[in-house]
ROLUM-159985 format. One record per residue: residue in three letters; x, y, z negated of N, C-alpha, C, CB in turn. Coordinates in steps of 0.02 Angstrom, whole numbers, plus 50000, padded with zeros to 5 digits. Each point is the difference from the previous one (the first is absolute). Glycine has a CB too. Layout:
N
ALAXYZXYZXYZXYZ...
END
This chain:
279
MET600534082649286500075007149980500205000349926499135003650086SER501424999849901500245000649931499725006449969501064993750029LEU498685005749910499705005749966500445002549944498874995650028GLU501205010949968500345003049944499525000449941500765006750077PRO499464991749862499555000449942499745007249991500624990549945LEU498755010050036499705006549984500195001949928499044998050080HIS501035008449909500125002449932499355003349976501265001650020ILE498354994849940499335002249982499995006749963499684988049994PRO500755013249956499995006549966500115005850048500414994449897ASP500055004850151500135005350050499385001350043501214996850001LEU498464997850020499405000650041499455003849962500294989350058LEU499625008949879499495003349960500155007549993499814989349937ARG500825012350052500195007149994499895003850066500864996949912ARG499334999950143499965003250066499285001850017501014993750037TYR498535002049943499305001150017499595002649940500104990950085HIS500255011349863499685003049941499464995449971500245011450047LEU499954982449943499544994949975500204997749931499774996450117LYS499725001649844500114996749936499594993649998500235011149942PRO500074983350036499614993849995499395001049955501054993350018GLN498385004150006499375000849964499874994049955499555007150094LYS500464994049841499864994549953499304997250011500775005149916SER498764999350100499304997950008499924995150058499635010949953LEU500844989250094499984995450057500504994349993499645009550072GLY500674990149869500484994649988500615000350046499054993049962GLN501185013150054500545000750049500694998849969499295008150063ASN500964985949947500704998349984500294997350065499774997349875PHE500635006850159500244998350066500584995049996499635011350043LEU500344983349996500544995250002500585003150038499194990149995ALA501355011349969500565003950028500604995850019499615009449931ASP500424984450048500584995750013499934996850069500144997849875HIS500315003950171499954997750069500074992450005500465011050039ASN499984986149921500094992750002499364996449978501235001549976ALA498435001349974499374997149977499475000450055500285003149881LEU499705002550154499525000950055500124994850055499935012249974GLU500694986850043500164995150053499854992949977500895007750043LYS499224991049893499854993249974499254998650002501025000649926ILE498585004450058499274999250002499794998050071499855008549908VAL500424994950142499804998650069500254993150022500045012350026ARG500554985749950500254993250014499554994849967501185004450008ASP498654996849928499564995349964499324999550033500615002649893ALA499175003050135499355000150034500024996450068499755010849942GLU500864987750081500104996650064499655003650057500094989149938VAL499985017550062499705004050053500394998850065499625008849917SER500004989950138500334998350063499825005250054499964987849970PRO500425012450084499885004950054499334998950036501235000850014GLU498444993649974499354998750032499425001849953500544990850068GLU499625012149875499495000749947499785007249990500484990049945ASP498875010750040499725006549982499935000349923499375000850112VAL500805004949860500045000649927499565005849976501164995350001LEU498485003449945499645005349965500405001749937498874996150045GLU501325010249949500345002349938499515004549962501154999350055ILE498784999349882499565004049956500435004249954499084991150005GLY500815015449995500405004449958500685001350031499394995849900ALA500615007350159500635001050036500485004849965499384997750105GLY500355006749853500435004549961500415004650044500054991449912LEU500605008150081500465004150039500284996350061500305006149896GLY499454987950115500204996350061500624995749993499505009150061SER500754990049878500614996049992499904992750020500345007749907LEU499104989450074499854993150021499735000050072499764996849880THR499865008250138499695000450067500524999250054499115007549955ARG501454996050039500504999950054500364993350003500145012349988VAL499964984449954500314993350001499524995150033500665002649895LEU498704998150091499504995850033499995001350075499315000049896ALA500745006450123499965001850071500574996950041499465010749966VAL501124988750004500574997050034499894992550012500765008549947ASN498844988450010499934992750001499344997650031500724999749900ALA498775004450102499334997950021499845002650070499644999949881ARG499824997250148499765002650064499675006849990499834988350043SER499765012249904499685006349985499865000549925499485000350115VAL500475005849860499855001349930499435005149996501204997549966VAL498275000749999499475004849982500125001749927499154995350086ALA501045010949901500185002249932499475004749973501234998750028VAL498464999149917499465003949968500285003649939499124991850043GLU500735014649951500225003949942499445004649977501214999450039ILE498645000549897499445003849973500185007449986499574989449950ASP501075012050039500225006749978500205004350059500404995049892ALA499175009950124500125004350058500645004149991498775000650020ASN501425000849919500615004049987500634996650026499445004849900LEU500554988650104500594996350022500074999850076499914993149898PHE499565008950138499994998850072500555003750039498804998349988PRO501365007949996500555003350037500654996049997499465011049977ALA500724986649963500614996049993499924993250034500255005749891LEU499174991250100499874993450029500035000350077499294997049900GLN500425008350128500015000750073500705001150026498855004849996ALA501544999249968500695001350021500434993749998499885011849959ILE500034984249988500414994049991499824994750052500075002449877THR499304997250141499784994750047499985002250073499344995349906ARG500805011150107499965002550069500424996150050499795011249951PRO500814986350031500404996350049499694993250021500995005649951PHE498494992250014499744993350012499325000450036500614995749897GLU499395002450166499405000450041499484994849981500695004550092ASN499514990449870499544994549982499675001149932500704992350068VAL499355013849904499685001549936499395004550010501124999049943ARG498334999050027499395004050001499835001949928499564994350105LEU500425012249881499865002449932499255001549993501175004849991ILE498554993349951499305001449985499965003149931499614990450073HIS500085015449924499875003149935499334997549974500685010450030GLY499334986049914499374997549973500124995249942499495001450112ASP499964996549859499994995349945499854993050028499625009049916ILE500844986350076499914993450029499354996749976501244998850006MET498535003049935499384997149974499395002250040500524999749886ASN499565005750153499465002450043500114998450073499805009249918ILE500714986950096500174998250069499934992450008500805009850010ALA498784988150036499924992850014500594997650042498735001049994PRO501644994049982500574997650040499814998150072500504995949894GLU498885001650115499794998050068499925006050046499434990249950SER500555015950022499995006050042500705001750026499015004349935LEU501494992650035500705001250020500294994350040500135006949899PHE499644987050086500284994050032499434995450022501065000949930SER499004996550131499504995150023500284992949997499515008750075ASP501154990949913500334993550001500504999749943499854999050126ALA500614996149878500474998649946500425006249981500044988150038TYR500065012749897500445005249974500224998049930499425009050069CYS501084994449905500194998949930500005006749964500694989850031VAL499295009949903500005006049959500655000249960498735000049992VAL501605005750008500605001149959499905006749965500774993150077ALA499285006949857499845006249964500335000249931498935000650061ASN501215005549917500225001349932499435003749967501255000450030ILE498374996249926499385003049974500045001349925499384994150091PRO500285011249887499985001549928499554995149962500215012150026TYR499934987349911499664995149957499245000750003500985000149925TYR498775006150074499285001049990499574997950059500305009349925ILE500014989650135499594997950057500134992750020500005011950040THR500434984649923500214993350020499414995450013501055001649934SER498524997850016499444995350005499535001950057500084997949877GLY499745008450127499545002350052500274998950070499585008449920VAL501064993250090500304999250067500024992750021500695010249979ILE499514985449975500044992950017499314997350020500974998749920ARG498525002950039499334997750017499765002950067499744999049876HIS500405007450135499805003450062500304996550061499925010949938LEU500714987250058500334996750056499764992850010500995007249979LEU498934989249965499814993050005499274999150022500844997449911GLU498745007650075499304999450018499845003450068499734999849878ALA500795002750155499905003450064499754995150054500905008349969ALA498744994450079499754995850056500594997350040498955006850006VAL501574997350002500624997650032500545000149947499675004450116LYS500514989649859500474999549945500724999850026499144994049931PRO501335008550029500714999450020500244992749993500205011949963ASP500324986550075500314993449993500354999349933500154999450125ARG500155006049853500335000149935500025007149974500714989950030ILE499335010549904500005006549965500635000249957498725000850000VAL501705004250011500635000749963499975006549961500654993450089LEU499305006049845499895005949958500545000749947498774998950019THR501525007049978500455001649945499575003149945501015001850077MET498994994949865499555002049946500334999049932499014997050072GLN500675005449877500244999249932500124992649986499385010449963ARG501224988050011500194993049991499504996149958501185003550010GLU498584999649937499534996649955499364998050037500485006649904VAL499294997750142499394998550037500124994350049499645012049989ALA500944988150044500164994550047500024993349963500655008050071GLU499654992049870500054993849961499314997749975501175003249966ARG498395001750020499334998249979499614996850057500025009449916ILE500084993150145499664997250058500214992750010499955011450053LEU500684987149931500264993250007499854995649939500895004550074ASN498744998349877499834996349939500634997549963498934996550054GLN501595007549945500614997749967499924999649924500665005050093ASP498814998249882499864999349928499454994849989500335012049980GLU499504984350075499504994749999499315002549980500914992049971LYS498965014350041499345002949988499735002850065500305002749880MET499144994750141499685002450061499715006949989499754988250035SER500305016050016499675006649999499545000250061500985005749939LEU498584999250061499555000750058500405001450063499095004349925LEU501464999450069500425001650058500354993750026500175011649955SER500114984350000500344994050023499514995150031500865001549910LEU498534998350063499484995750029499845002450071499534997749885SER500415008950124499855002850066500524998050051499435009649945VAL501204991050035500554998350046499994992650018500695009249950GLN499204986550001500034992850013499434997650046500544998749889VAL498915004750112499454998250045500215001050073499165003249911TYR501255002050101500165001950068500704998150024499225009249983GLY501234989349971500684998750022500464997349946499845008950082GLN500794990249936500514997449955500505005649985499874988250047ALA500225013249889500445005649980500674997649974498985006749973ARG501534997350038500674998549974500385006649990500024988650058ILE500465011349897500425005949990500664999050038499485002249885ALA500675002550159500604999450042500615003149968499265000150099ALA500645005249861500575003549971499765004649944500614999650110HIS499875002349847499875005049948500415006250017499774991049912ILE499945014850076500345006350016500055004249936499574999850119PRO501045001749858500085003949938499705007050006501034993649976ALA498755009049968499705006749999500485005350027499314996649901ALA501345002250091500515004950022500005001150076500684996749901CYS499004998950136499975000650073499485005150024500374988250008PHE499245014449944499455004650018500165007149977499184990649991TYR500515014350044500055007049979499315003150002501205000850044PRO498575002349901500314999749933499974992949973499685012049978GLN500774986649975500054993249974499414998349954501265000850008PRO498364993950008499454998049956500274996649937499254998750099LYS500304999749855500204996949937500084992550006499435009249940VAL500314987950115499994992750006500314997950067498974999349927ASP501264994550076500264997250062499424998050046501034995949940SER499135002950123499514997950048500174993250028499775012050029SER499754985050005500104993750035499705000550070499994993549890VAL500295002550155499724999550068499574993750001500995006050054LEU498354994949950499534994550002499794998750072499595002749883ILE500454991150139499774998150067499404995549994501185001050046ILE498285000749988499414995850004499944997450071499415006549907ASP500684987050102499894996850065499254998450004501204995250005VAL498465008350039499274999650003499784993850040499925012649992TYR499624983549979499754994150034499615001950063499944994049890ASP500065001650160499585001150060499275000449981500844993950071GLN498965002049880499325000149973500045000049924499534994050102PRO500065010149864500014999949926499794993249974499735012349998ARG500374986649937499854993649969499254998649997501045001249934LEU498545003850073499274999149998499685003950057500034998549875SER499334999950138499615003850048499875007049972499464989450044ASP500295015149998499835006849977499504999749943500225004550116GLU499284991149891499494999349948500314997349935499124998050088GLY501334997149920500344997249941500445005149965499984988950055ILE500375015249984500425005349971499575005049962500844998650094SER498605003349936499565004849967499754997149933499655004650112ARG500174989049888499764996949938500564999349949499144993750066LEU501455004349957500574999249955500165006649965500464990950073PHE499555014649965500195006449969499445002849957500755002250097MET498634996149917499455001849955500114996849932499205001150098LEU500974992449902500154996449938500625002849965499484989750049ALA501055011349991500635002249971499955007049970500604992950083HIS499055011649952499915006849973499644999849933499985004650117SER499494991349880499624999549938500444997449943498954997950066ALA501474997049950500434997049949500565004649979499734988950047PHE500625014150001500585004249983499805006849970500624994350092ASN498775007849921499765006249968499924999249925499425003050106GLN500534990749872499964998549928500484994349986498785003849993LYS501864997250025500464994450001500184997349931500455004750104ARG499394999049843500124997449933499454995249978500625010549971LYS498834989650066499444995549983500094993350034499245009949987MET500464984949983499984993550032499555000250062500204994349888LEU499945001450160499615000150062499254998949988501024995750059ARG498825000349892499294998649987499635006449980500294988349964SER500085016750011499695006449982500055005150057500284997849880SER500325002750151500105005250050499614998850064501125001849952LEU498714991850062499624998550062499255000049989500974993250038ARG498805007349901499284999749985499585005150039500304995949887PRO499935010350120499585004850037499834997850071500525008949932LEU499924987150099499884997750068499464994550003501185002950028PHE498664994349915499514994549996499405002049957500944991650015GLY498895014849988499425002449963500064999349925499344997250098GLY501285002649877500114999449928499924993049973499625011649991ASP500304983550054499884993149980500664996449984498964999850071ALA501224999949865500644997149979500044992650017500065008349908GLU499384988250088500004992850013500174998550073499144998449909THR500575005550136500144999150072500745001350015498825003350028VAL501455002049943500715001650009500434994149978499755012449983ALA500114984949959500404994449973499964993950047499805004249883ILE499604994450142499914994350045500415000950064498844998149953VAL501115007950076500355001550063500764999449990499075007650035LEU501194995249911500714999749985500234992749991499945011449947GLU499674984850017500194993049988499974995950065499565000949883GLN499965000550160499984996650065500615001650043498755000349994ALA501535005749996500605002050036500644997649965499385010050043GLY500534986549901500594997549963500365005449962500114991350086ILE499535013949894500305005649965499725000449929500145006350109ASP500294994249842499805000749931499645006749990500984992849962PRO498385007150016499635006249991500315004949951498994993650027THR501475004049929500325004449952500645003250029499524993049907SER500645005450156500605002950032499905007450012500264989050054ARG500305014549952499995006950022500265000350072500185004249880PRO499645001050158500144999950072500734999650019498985006650013GLU501464996149945500725000150018500324993150003500065011249948VAL499614983750022500304993250000499774995950060500065000449876LEU499445002150162499764996350058500475001150060498825001049958GLN501264993950082500385000550062499515000850058500944992949953LEU499325008750106499575001050058499564994050013500875007550049GLU499414986449943499614993950013499394999649953501054994150038ASP499025008249900499445000149954499445004650025500794997749905TRP499415008350118499505004850026499664997250062500685009549953ILE499694987150090499714997150060499494994649982501055002550065ARG499124993249886499534994849978499375003249971500964992249977LEU499135013049983499435003349969499555003150054500685002449897THR499645000750153499625002950056499624994650037500865009150011ASP499464985250000499674994450036499394997449961501114996950051VAL498985002349883499444997549958499415004750004500824994449922ILE499315012050073499465004950002499665000150069500615007049914SER499804992350138499734999950068499554993950010501025006050041GLU499214988149936499624993950009499365000149959501064993850021ALA498975009549921499405000449957499535005650022500664995549906ASN499575008350145499605005550027499845005449949499514991950079PHE500995009349876499945005849955500175006250038500294993049900HIS499455012750079500165006450033500225005049949499164997850091
END
């Protein structure tokens, strides 16, 4: 099925809509970019897709042509008349009005699915964690996001962040493409990237290990300018000596800051604490 490109400004005028800055609404208007995203996502006719932030349906309909089914979630009720009209020809699209952060993916899918979405900057971290921690996880997550954030997730500046650590526990991330700001309407100030997370069948740690790792990481990154021997002290009853011993047993310099640690360092630290039966 061949699709004619949508003209986003015309659609907005027809339905008396204005993009909402508060919701980060920059609609991807370039049809070639939309088709490339779906190709990069490797969406197949046997696959079920979750789309977050369906907007005006420009990506939804490209997904619908390529996937077995599409569940498209949109938080803005004002967009629904346009979204329903655009997706009406596609019987394999199910629209849901709601906030993905309040929707458990396992309530939508009982088996394999993938996520394809164009998401605003302010929900990037929350959405990724929500999907990766779901009882039924996607096989892969394909997100169009602010380029700088995508590069930070990949540690391209060689500085770990809490978000990049979260991703690495659950999967392998890569950037598939860059999308210029001019492809969006209204045009944002920054370029975007298509980030693909191939989700592991099993995370790198057990549920208990993940919980312990993120307890440590949250404490460290909440005071990321401090050395680990200081930022982790509250978790050990303020005992600086114990913190130093634990870090050294994990092969970590107590004067390090959290951004220089790699995932393997955090896993070793988690293992040491687990074996020593610290809580």
